[in-house]
N, C-alpha and C positions, 0 to 999 in steps of 0.2 A: 868078575862083578858088574854090578848095576850101580849106572852110574847115579847120580841125582836125576840130571836133565834126563832119563830113559824112564827113570821111578815117576818123572813130573807127568811126563807124556803120557806114559801108562795112563797113571789118574785120570787123565784130563780125557783119555782116548775113551775107556770105562763111561767116564758121568755124559760124555759128548751120545755115545752111545743109549746110555738109561734113557737120557732124554730127549733123543727121538724115540722110541720104543713108547714113551709117554706120550709125547707127541701124536702120534698115527697109528699107533693100535689103544691106547690106554684111554681111560675112562677122562670122559673131556676132550676128547683126540679131533680133529677136524673133521672128518666122519662124523662122528656123533655131533657136532655142533650142527654140522651141515643138515643130518636130521633133524634138529632139533626147530634147527632155522624152517624145515619144511614143515613141521607139524603146526608151528605158530603160523606160520601163512594158512594153512587150511584151516585152522581154528578160528581167524581171521574172516575169513570167506563162511563158512557156515555162523559166527556170529553177526556178521553183516545180515545173510539171506534171514535170520530169527529177527533180527532189528527191526525188520522190515514187514516181516507178518504181523508184530507185535503191534507196530502203528496200526499196519490196517483194522488189527481185531478193535483195535483199542478205537478208530473213529467208526467202527459197527458198532460196537458199545453205546456211546458219545450219539450214535442215529437213535440207535434206541431207548435211548433214556430221553430224550429228548423233544422225539414226536412218534403221533401215531401214526405216521403217514409208513416209516417204514416195517410196521410191526405187523397194519395190515397187508402190505407189498409182500409181508415172512409168507404170512396166514396166506395168503393166496397161491406165491408160488409153492414151498413148502408143504400145504396144506391143504391145496387145494378147494380153500372154499371160497366163497359169493358172497357179498353185503344181500342184506335184506333189500329185497325188491330186484334184484335183479334176474337174470333169464343165464343159464347155464347153458351153451351148445357145443356140445362134443363132435365135431366132424370126426368119422371114420375115412381111412383113404380106401381105396379098392383096392383088396390086396392081388387080384385077381390078375394084374397088368402084369 
């Protein structure tokens, strides 16, 4: 016959094994927590990158709102526009060299 001590030890072993399985393989396991921490770190890096980009864009918007110099600079560089009274020179490199 099984003594009370053996029955208690058996129950404790089963509970211990069940807890170990949950710790190493179940939802919320150590490997799951590590992968979540990696995901959080990646998201923080992406957020920092986007914050920096937003700051640059905000500075550009403020610059465009504040004066005509930035608008003029953009028109010159992106659209190739020139002011009235300016002379446009196009320098072509010799491609036969």
